[in-house]
MIFI-438821 format. One record per residue (C-alpha): residue number from 1; residue in three letters; chain; x, y, z. Coordinates in steps of 0.02 Angstrom, whole numbers. Each point is the difference from the previous one (the first is absolute). Layout:
<pts>
PT  num  residu  chaine      c1      c2      c3
PT  NUM     ALA       A       X       Y       Z
...
</pts>
This chain:
<pts>
PT  num  residu  chaine      c1      c2      c3
PT    1     MET       A   -4281    7079    4361
PT    2     ILE       A      79     -97    -143
PT    3     TYR       A      10      96    -165
PT    4     GLY       A       1     -61    -179
PT    5     ASN       A     -62    -155     -89
PT    6     ILE       A     -74    -106     139
PT    7     GLY       A    -142     -81     -97
PT    8     GLY       A      -5    -191       5
PT    9     ILE       A     123     -14     145
PT   10     LYS       A     -42    -111     149
PT   11     ARG       A     -54      96     154
PT   12     ALA       A     129     -89     109
PT   13     LEU       A     144      66    -107
PT   14     LEU       A     -69     178       5
PT   15     TRP       A     -30     -11     186
PT   16     ARG       A     183     -46      29
PT   17     LEU       A      56     151    -102
PT   18     GLU       A    -119     115      95
PT   19     LYS       A      62     -67     166
PT   20     HIS       A     179      44     -53
PT   21     LEU       A     -43     185     -23
PT   22     GLY       A      81     100     139
PT   23     TYR       A     132    -133      34
PT   24     THR       A     163      84      53
PT   25     ASP       A     180     -60      -2
PT   26     LYS       A     125     143      22
PT   27     SER       A     157    -105     -16
PT   28     SER       A     -34     -85    -167
PT   29     PHE       A      -2      61    -180
PT   30     VAL       A    -142    -123     -23
PT   31     SER       A     -50    -123     135
PT   32     ASP       A      -3    -189     -21
PT   33     GLU       A    -184       3      42
PT   34     THR       A     -39     125    -139
PT   35     LEU       A     101    -102    -126
PT   36     GLU       A     -91    -160      52
PT   37     ILE       A    -173      79     -18
PT   38     ILE       A      27      77    -172
PT   39     THR       A      91    -155     -65
PT   40     GLU       A    -141    -116      51
PT   41     PHE       A    -130     121     -71
PT   42     THR       A      86       5    -170
PT   43     ARG       A      25    -189      -6
PT   44     ALA       A    -185     -25      39
PT   45     THR       A     -71     131    -120
PT   46     GLY       A     133      26    -135
PT   47     ARG       A     -18     189      27
PT   48     GLU       A     121     136      50
PT   49     VAL       A     -20      79     171
PT   50     SER       A      84     158      65
PT   51     VAL       A      35      48     180
PT   52     PHE       A      32     184      41
PT   53     ILE       A     113      24     153
PT   54     ASP       A      44     168      78
PT   55     ARG       A     167      45      79
PT   56     SER       A     -55     -57     171
PT   57     GLY       A     -24    -176     -70
PT   58     ARG       A    -190      10       5
PT   59     VAL       A    -106     -82    -139
PT   60     GLU       A    -106     147     -61
PT   61     SER       A     -91     -76    -149
PT   62     ILE       A     -16    -158    -105
PT   63     ALA       A     -52      -9    -182
PT   64     VAL       A     -42    -151    -109
PT   65     GLY       A      27      -4    -188
PT   66     ASP       A      -6    -129    -137
PT   67     ALA       A     130    -120     -68
PT   68     LEU       A     105     141     -74
PT   69     THR       A     -25     159     102
PT   70     ALA       A     -57      68     166
PT   71     PRO       A     -69     175      36
PT   72     ALA       A     125     137      46
PT   73     LEU       A     -86      91     143
PT   74     SER       A      39     179      50
PT   75     VAL       A      43     -36     182
PT   76     GLY       A      98     111     119
PT   77     LYS       A      20     187      17
PT   78     ARG       A     108      98    -122
PT   79     ARG       A      51     181      26
PT   80     GLY       A      30      35    -183
PT   81     ALA       A      14     -73    -174
PT   82     SER       A     182     -52      27
PT   83     SER       A     -16     -65     179
PT   84     LYS       A     -13    -184      47
PT   85     SER       A    -162     -82      58
PT   86     LYS       A      95     -88     141
PT   87     ILE       A     -82    -164     -50
PT   88     ARG       A      84    -159     -60
PT   89     VAL       A     -98    -124    -105
PT   90     ILE       A      25    -188       4
PT   91     HIS       A     -97     -92    -135
PT   92     THR       A      -2    -173     -76
PT   93     HIS       A      30     -65    -175
PT   94     PRO       A     -85    -164     -43
PT   95     HIS       A      95    -128    -105
PT   96     GLY       A     162      21      99
PT   97     SER       A      79     155     -81
PT   98     ALA       A      66     128     124
PT   99     ARG       A      53     121    -138
PT  100     LEU       A     -75     174      13
PT  101     SER       A    -106      43    -151
PT  102     ALA       A      -3     165     -93
PT  103     ALA       A    -171      32      80
PT  104     ASP       A      77     -29     173
PT  105     LEU       A     139     125     -31
PT  106     SER       A    -120     126     -74
PT  107     ALA       A    -111     -13     155
PT  108     LEU       A     153      20     113
PT  109     LYS       A      48     163     -86
PT  110     GLU       A    -176      69     -18
PT  111     MET       A     -58     -38     177
PT  112     ARG       A     170      44      76
PT  113     TYR       A       3    -154     112
PT  114     ASP       A     154     -28     110
PT  115     CYS       A      24    -161     -97
PT  116     LEU       A     -98    -134     -90
PT  117     ALA       A      39    -185      17
PT  118     ALA       A     -56    -147    -107
PT  119     VAL       A      -8    -173      79
PT  120     GLY       A       4    -145    -122
PT  121     VAL       A    -129    -131      51
PT  122     SER       A      -1    -175     -74
PT  123     GLU       A     -82    -165      51
PT  124     LYS       A     145     -29     118
PT  125     GLY       A     -20     169      84
PT  126     ALA       A     109     157      -5
PT  127     SER       A     190      11       5
PT  128     LYS       A      54     163     -84
PT  129     MET       A     -51     182       2
PT  130     GLU       A      53     145    -114
PT  131     ILE       A     -10     174      74
PT  132     GLY       A       2     167     -91
PT  133     PHE       A      56     160      88
PT  134     ILE       A       2     179     -65
PT  135     GLY       A     184      36      26
PT  136     PRO       A     104     159     -19
PT  137     ILE       A      39     -40    -183
PT  138     GLY       A    -161     -83     -53
PT  139     LEU       A     -81    -166      38
PT  140     LYS       A     101    -131      92
PT  141     VAL       A     -52    -183      -6
PT  142     VAL       A      66    -132     119
PT  143     GLU       A     -37    -187      10
PT  144     VAL       A     -22     -82     170
PT  145     GLU       A      -9    -181      58
PT  146     LEU       A    -143      -9     126
PT  147     SER       A      94    -125     108
PT  148     THR       A     150     116      23
PT  149     MET       A     -85     170      -8
PT  150     ASP       A      93     139      94
PT  151     HIS       A    -145     101      71
PT  152     ASP       A     110     135      78
PT  153     ALA       A      93      32    -163
PT  154     LEU       A    -162      14     -99
PT  155     LEU       A     -78     119     126
PT  156     GLN       A     159     105      -3
PT  157     MET       A      -9       6    -190
PT  158     ILE       A    -172      82      15
PT  159     VAL       A      77     134     111
PT  160     ASP       A     148      25    -116
PT  161     CYS       A    -111      19    -152
PT  162     ASP       A    -116     122      89
PT  163     GLN       A     112     146     -53
PT  164     VAL       A     -75     -19    -174
PT  165     GLY       A    -166      55      71
PT  166     LYS       A      82     165      43
PT  167     SER       A      75      22    -174
PT  168     SER       A     -20     168     -83
PT  169     LEU       A     -59      42    -174
PT  170     PRO       A     177      22     -70
PT  171     LYS       A      33    -184      38
PT  172     LYS       A    -154     -47    -101
PT  173     GLU       A      60     106    -145
PT  174     GLU       A     169     -88       7
PT  175     ASN       A     -88    -167     -16
PT  176     ASN       A     -80      59    -162
PT  177     ARG       A     168     -25     -87
PT  178     ARG       A      11    -183      50
PT  179     CYS       A     -25    -119    -146
PT  180     ILE       A       2    -184     -50
PT  181     THR       A      90     -50    -160
PT  182     VAL       A     -66    -146    -105
PT  183     GLY       A     102     -93    -130
PT  184     VAL       A     -31    -145    -119
PT  185     GLY       A     146    -117     -30
PT  186     ASP       A     146     123      -3
PT  187     GLU       A      92      34     164
PT  188     GLU       A     122     122     -82
PT  189     SER       A    -142     104     -71
PT  190     LEU       A     -90      -1     168
PT  191     TYR       A     158      64      86
PT  192     GLU       A       9     138    -131
PT  193     LEU       A    -183      42      34
PT  194     LYS       A      46      22     183
PT  195     ARG       A     136     124     -49
PT  196     LEU       A    -122      92    -113
PT  197     ALA       A    -124      12     144
PT  198     GLU       A     136      71     113
PT  199     THR       A      47     126    -134
PT  200     ALA       A    -183      56      -3
PT  201     ASN       A      11      22     191
PT  202     TYR       A    -106    -152      40
PT  203     ASP       A      47    -118     141
PT  204     PRO       A      -4    -182     -60
PT  205     VAL       A     -43    -102     155
PT  206     GLY       A     -42    -167     -80
PT  207     LYS       A       8     -98    -161
PT  208     ILE       A    -100    -139     -81
PT  209     MET       A      73    -110    -137
PT  210     GLN       A     -95    -123    -108
PT  211     LYS       A      54    -116    -139
PT  212     ARG       A    -137     -39    -124
PT  213     THR       A      -9     -57    -181
PT  214     SER       A    -164      87     -45
PT  215     VAL       A     -78     168      42
PT  216     ASP       A    -164      11      94
PT  217     SER       A    -117     109    -104
PT  218     ALA       A     -77      85     152
PT  219     TYR       A     138       9     131
PT  220     TYR       A     158     -41    -100
PT  221     VAL       A      70    -101     147
PT  222     GLY       A    -163     -89      45
PT  223     SER       A    -128      31     137
PT  224     GLY       A      91    -105     130
PT  225     LYS       A     161      99     -19
PT  226     ILE       A    -100     163       8
PT  227     ASP       A     -67     -54     170
PT  228     GLU       A     179     -36      55
PT  229     ILE       A      52     175     -57
PT  230     ARG       A    -145      74      96
PT  231     MET       A      54     -94     156
PT  232     GLU       A     180      60     -20
PT  233     ALA       A     -58     180     -23
PT  234     GLN       A    -106     -14     157
PT  235     ILE       A     144     -71     102
PT  236     LYS       A     125     129     -62
PT  237     ASP       A    -126     143       7
PT  238     ALA       A      37      41    -183
PT  239     ALA       A    -101     133     -91
PT  240     LEU       A      50     -45    -178
PT  241     VAL       A      33    -156    -105
PT  242     ILE       A     122      11    -148
PT  243     PHE       A       0    -135    -135
PT  244     ASP       A     157     -35    -101
PT  245     VAL       A    -106     -47    -151
PT  246     PRO       A    -111     108    -113
PT  247     LEU       A    -182     -11      51
PT  248     SER       A    -147      19    -117
PT  249     ALA       A    -142     117      46
PT  250     VAL       A    -111    -147      48
PT  251     GLN       A     136     -80     108
PT  252     HIS       A      40     166      85
PT  253     ALA       A    -183      30      45
PT  254     ALA       A     -27    -179      62
PT  255     ILE       A     159      -3     105
PT  256     THR       A     -35     171      76
PT  257     GLU       A    -176     -51      48
PT  258     ARG       A      55    -165      78
PT  259     LEU       A     147      73      96
PT  260     GLY       A     -88     159      55
PT  261     LEU       A     165      92     -30
PT  262     PRO       A      73     109    -138
PT  263     VAL       A      94    -103    -130
PT  264     ILE       A     129      55    -129
PT  265     ASP       A     112     -96    -120
PT  266     ARG       A     182      20     -51
PT  267     GLY       A     -38     121    -141
PT  268     THR       A    -100     117     111
PT  269     LEU       A     138      -2     131
PT  270     ILE       A     132      47    -131
PT  271     LEU       A    -112     142     -59
PT  272     GLU       A      -9      67     179
PT  273     ILE       A     190       2       6
PT  274     PHE       A      10      84    -170
PT  275     GLU       A    -119     137      56
PT  276     LYS       A     104      38     154
PT  277     HIS       A     165       6     -93
PT  278     ALA       A     -49      93    -159
PT  279     THR       A      68     178      15
PT  280     THR       A      -3      71    -177
PT  281     ALA       A    -153      46    -103
PT  282     GLU       A      42    -135    -126
PT  283     GLY       A      22    -130     136
PT  284     ARG       A    -169      41      76
PT  285     LEU       A     -83     -10    -171
PT  286     GLN       A      79    -170     -32
PT  287     VAL       A     -58     -65     168
PT  288     GLU       A    -177      63     -29
PT  289     LEU       A      -2     -81    -172
PT  290     ALA       A      60    -164      75
PT  291     ARG       A    -137       6     132
PT  292     LEU       A    -138      39    -124
PT  293     LYS       A      53    -139    -120
PT  294     TYR       A      14    -121     145
PT  295     THR       A    -169      51      73
PT  296     LEU       A    -104       2    -159
PT  297     PRO       A     -16    -190     -21
PT  298     LEU       A     -41     -18     185
PT  299     LEU       A    -147     120      -6
PT  300     VAL       A    -163     -94      29
PT  301     GLY       A    -175      54      45
PT  302     GLN       A     -89     -50     160
PT  303     GLY       A    -183      23      42
PT  304     GLU       A    -103     156     -29
PT  305     SER       A     152     115      10
PT  306     MET       A      43     -59    -177
PT  307     SER       A    -178      -6     -70
PT  308     ARG       A     -59      98    -151
PT  309     GLN       A     -65     177      25
PT  310     ARG       A    -161      61     -86
PT  311     GLY       A     -37     179     -43
PT  312     GLY       A    -146      33     119
PT  313     LEU       A    -164     -60      74
PT  314     TYR       A     -91     -14    -166
PT  315     ALA       A     151     -22    -113
PT  316     MET       A     -44    -113    -147
PT  317     GLY       A     176     -19     -68
PT  318     GLY       A     106    -153      21
PT  319     ALA       A      99     -41     156
PT  320     GLY       A     147     119       8
PT  321     GLU       A     185     -32      21
PT  322     THR       A      48    -105     151
PT  323     LYS       A     116      74     131
PT  324     LEU       A     123    -139     -44
PT  325     GLU       A       1      54    -182
PT  326     THR       A      21     182      53
PT  327     ASP       A     148     -42     112
PT  328     ARG       A      83    -100    -137
PT  329     ARG       A     -24     140    -124
PT  330     HIS       A      77     127     120
PT  331     ILE       A     149    -113      31
PT  332     ARG       A      29     -28    -186
PT  333     ARG       A     -10     187     -31
PT  334     ARG       A     125      34     139
PT  335     ILE       A     117    -135     -69
PT  336     SER       A      -7      87    -169
PT  337     GLU       A      38     170      78
PT  338     ILE       A     149     -65      99
PT  339     SER       A      67     -96    -151
PT  340     ASP       A      -4     161    -102
PT  341     LYS       A      95      95     136
PT  342     LEU       A     130    -137      14
PT  343     LYS       A      18      -3    -189
PT  344     ALA       A      39     187       2
PT  345     LEU       A     130     -28     136
PT  346     GLU       A      72    -145     -99
PT  347     GLU       A      17     111    -154
PT  348     GLY       A      99     124     105
PT  349     ARG       A     112    -139      61
PT  350     ASP       A      25     -61    -179
PT  351     LEU       A      53     175     -52
PT  352     ARG       A     128      10     139
PT  353     ARG       A      61    -174     -44
PT  354     ARG       A      26      49    -183
PT  355     LYS       A      94     157      50
PT  356     ARG       A     116    -104     110
PT  357     LYS       A      32    -119    -145
PT  358     GLN       A      38     145    -116
PT  359     SER       A     122      75     125
PT  360     GLY       A      87    -168      22
PT  361     VAL       A     -53     -26     182
PT  362     LYS       A     -19    -185      40
PT  363     SER       A    -135     -70     114
PT  364     VAL       A      19    -133     135
PT  365     THR       A    -154     -70      87
PT  366     LEU       A       0     -91     166
PT  367     LEU       A    -129    -136      21
PT  368     GLY       A     -29    -144     118
PT  369     TYR       A    -110     -77     131
PT  370     THR       A     -72     120     127
PT  371     ASN       A     116      36     147
PT  372     ALA       A     153     -64     -93
PT  373     GLY       A      95     163      33
PT  374     LYS       A     -22      98    -163
PT  375     SER       A     -27     170      82
PT  376     THR       A     151     -25     114
PT  377     LEU       A     106     -46    -151
PT  378     ILE       A     -50     153    -101
PT  379     ASN       A      36     109     153
PT  380     GLN       A     176     -72      11
PT  381     ILE       A      41      14    -186
PT  382     CYS       A     -81     170     -31
PT  383     ARG       A      32      72     174
PT  384     SER       A    -185      41      16
PT  385     ASP       A    -118      -9     147
PT  386     LEU       A    -150     -98     -64
PT  387     TYR       A    -114     -74     131
PT  388     ALA       A      58    -177      42
PT  389     GLU       A     -68    -112     136
PT  390     ASN       A      -5    -186      41
PT  391     LYS       A    -181     -18     -54
PT  392     LEU       A     -92     -71    -151
PT  393     PHE       A     -40     134    -129
PT  394     ALA       A      85     137     101
PT  395     THR       A      35      84    -170
PT  396     LEU       A    -144       7    -122
PT  397     ASP       A      34     148    -115
PT  398     SER       A     128      -9    -140
PT  399     VAL       A     149     115      37
PT  400     SER       A     151      41    -110
PT  401     ARG       A     171      69      49
PT  402     SER       A     148      50    -109
PT  403     VAL       A     173     -79      12
PT  404     TRP       A     155      84     -72
PT  405     THR       A     155    -101     -46
PT  406     GLU       A     157      35    -100
PT  407     CYS       A     -65    -120    -134
PT  408     GLY       A    -169      84     -18
PT  409     ASN       A    -159      41      93
PT  410     TYR       A    -152    -108      33
PT  411     VAL       A    -167       9      91
PT  412     MET       A     -42    -132     130
PT  413     THR       A    -184     -34      34
PT  414     ASP       A     -79     -90     148
PT  415     THR       A    -163     -91     -37
PT  416     VAL       A    -140     -77     101
PT  417     GLY       A      46    -168      74
PT  418     PHE       A     -78    -161     -61
PT  419     ILE       A     -87    -132     104
PT  420     ARG       A     -74    -172     -32
PT  421     ASN       A    -184     -20     -43
PT  422     LEU       A     -12     183     -52
PT  423     PRO       A    -169      22     -89
PT  424     HIS       A      20      32    -186
PT  425     THR       A    -104     160      15
PT  426     PHE       A     135      73     114
PT  427     VAL       A     135     -29    -131
PT  428     GLU       A    -112      84    -130
PT  429     ALA       A     -31     150     115
PT  430     PHE       A     189      25      25
PT  431     LYS       A      39     -27    -185
PT  432     SER       A      60     179     -27
PT  433     THR       A     124     -16     145
PT  434     LEU       A      58    -172     -54
PT  435     ASP       A      36      66    -174
PT  436     GLU       A     162      64      77
PT  437     VAL       A      50    -183       8
PT  438     ARG       A     -45     -34    -182
PT  439     TYR       A      93     150     -72
PT  440     ALA       A     154      -6     112
PT  441     ASP       A     176     -24     -70
PT  442     LEU       A      43    -111     148
PT  443     LEU       A     -98     -89     136
PT  444     ILE       A      69     -38     173
PT  445     HIS       A     -96    -141      83
PT  446     VAL       A      24      21     188
PT  447     VAL       A     -24    -165      92
PT  448     ASP       A     -19     -19     188
PT  449     ALA       A     134    -131      29
PT  450     SER       A     -50     -20     182
PT  451     SER       A    -178     -55     -39
PT  452     PRO       A     -40    -186      18
PT  453     GLU       A    -122      23    -147
PT  454     MET       A     135      74    -113
PT  455     ALA       A     -28    -124    -143
PT  456     SER       A    -188      28      -8
PT  457     GLN       A      24     189      12
PT  458     ILE       A     121      -3    -148
PT  459     GLU       A    -128    -102     -98
PT  460     THR       A    -137     127      40
PT  461     VAL       A     105     147     -61
PT  462     GLU       A      50     -90    -160
PT  463     GLU       A    -182     -41     -34
PT  464     VAL       A     -49     184      14
PT  465     ILE       A     146      49    -113
PT  466     ARG       A     -67    -118    -133
PT  467     GLU       A    -177      63      27
PT  468     ILE       A      49     182     -36
PT  469     GLY       A     109     -50    -149
PT  470     ALA       A     171      44      72
PT  471     GLU       A      83    -171     -11
PT  472     ASN       A     122      58    -136
PT  473     VAL       A      68     150      97
PT  474     PRO       A     180     -31      65
PT  475     MET       A      -4     -40     185
PT  476     ILE       A     120     -16     147
PT  477     THR       A     -55    -106     148
PT  478     VAL       A      72      54     168
PT  479     TYR       A     -26     -89     164
PT  480     ASN       A     -29     128     137
PT  481     LYS       A      15     -19     189
PT  482     ALA       A     162     -96     -18
PT  483     ASP       A      33      16     186
PT  484     LYS       A    -146    -118      32
PT  485     ALA       A      19    -117    -149
PT  486     VAL       A      78    -170     -29
PT  487     LYS       A     110      41    -151
PT  488     GLU       A      17    -104    -157
PT  489     GLU       A     136       6    -133
PT  490     GLY       A     -30     101    -158
PT  491     LYS       A    -125     124      74
PT  492     LEU       A      24     186      36
PT  493     TYR       A     -38      30     184
PT  494     ILE       A     -18     178      65
PT  495     SER       A     -59      88     156
PT  496     ALA       A     -94     159     -43
PT  497     LYS       A     -12      42     184
PT  498     PHE       A     187     -13      39
PT  499     GLY       A      70      36    -175
PT  500     ASP       A      84    -169     -27
PT  501     ASN       A      49     -35    -182
PT  502     LEU       A     -88     156     -67
PT  503     ASP       A     157      58     -90
PT  504     THR       A       1    -165     -96
PT  505     LEU       A    -183      24     -45
PT  506     LYS       A      34     178     -61
PT  507     GLU       A     141     -64    -111
PT  508     ILE       A    -113    -133     -76
PT  509     ILE       A    -136     130     -34
PT  510     ARG       A     125     113     -88
PT  511     GLU       A      65    -144    -104
PT  512     LYS       A    -176     -54     -51
PT  513     LEU       A     -54     178     -44
PT  514     PHE       A     156      73     -77
PT  515     GLY       A     103    -153     -46
PT  516     GLU       A     149      45     110
PT  517     ARG       A      55       1     181
PT  518     SER       A      63     159      81
PT  519     GLU       A     183      20      42
PT  520     VAL       A      35     -17     185
</pts>
């Protein structure tokens, strides 16, 4: 029996398909006879046709579709949800394209076929075939020339990939951290997004870059690019898509629906990292405030879940408050509560700052791009043991340590690192911490001299300094990670990790703060 859309097809063509049912060829991935039959059928009808072959090489079923799709039949016996069906599917694509579609890859994963192959059929016949396998690390796609097809190698690949059918649940959980990163026009920023994803314990397995001059109102990158992203996610078995650009509520909803996967943007990813790294009560409040301010404009209502509520069956009053309005009101109230708490903490910090000023204790604040080495530097100068790691935003909370010298004492403060494209609401949420920069006697701008994006990172930090009103505070610029840098004349290079040139830096700090160098 032939399944699917067989209406309007000549009986002779259907009879030839029916006659092919039960045909067996154990030595071939797909026999020449099978390829000839499905190619001629597609050329004659303009429709897709699928042949379902078991591991003994026997044609079990045939299904006919339309010009774009063919039915995905549940053929073969599976022992469980994660086991293979032990069926390979060979189907045609009219108009000559042998590229597997997102629907093909989705059917391969859902039906757990051994593999699924697309044969491109044109007026001249068929010459190429693209085959998708469920491999040990996700989907694997290979392109094959029909004239030089290695049947033994393709059959062996089915056997090699069969171990995936025996995969356990922990492997599936591991795949849930796999993600695709999407950027628009900025390779440096996309690389930074990859590092942010790794810091949040995601596993970036693919990237999509697009250059465009205008933003698509629904999908930001356009519907065609969204389909490409969906294909990449299917191939790489990714469970999340991360955009390097801020998405509106409408764009987020549209992209999520079209991809069928969770979607987050750069701001949301940074918030995840902040939440993991905030250790103090103030830090957690600042992160919560940043999340609420970032989320509020994105809150939109959908369907009946956001409809107005009436008082009862015979209530004659007006339509009540919508759930959307209620949620917004709760968020605004929570923002107000957190702001009051942070204001109280800020007043306490102002009091301590005034007492330091009165006692003559100077203040030095470290600032710089995230992962520039600020925490390592303060550990070296103050002989402290602050947490320092080669990750973005490893240190989130502001921490101060005292330094005693023969010329006088000063307090050195480590602040949250900066990063490009940081949402303005985040800067506002961390205003109380960044005030340490504005009221410092001296700033030390720590630059990662080993970074290929050093110039743009310096520009980002200087922009934030201007934004918080600290551009008139005296500042020393030091170039850290000197052991990995290409040095230039006239710059102060240090290595916070190995202690290179730190004595020189200490002398400069003393001179800037107290107007004299210590006697050696």
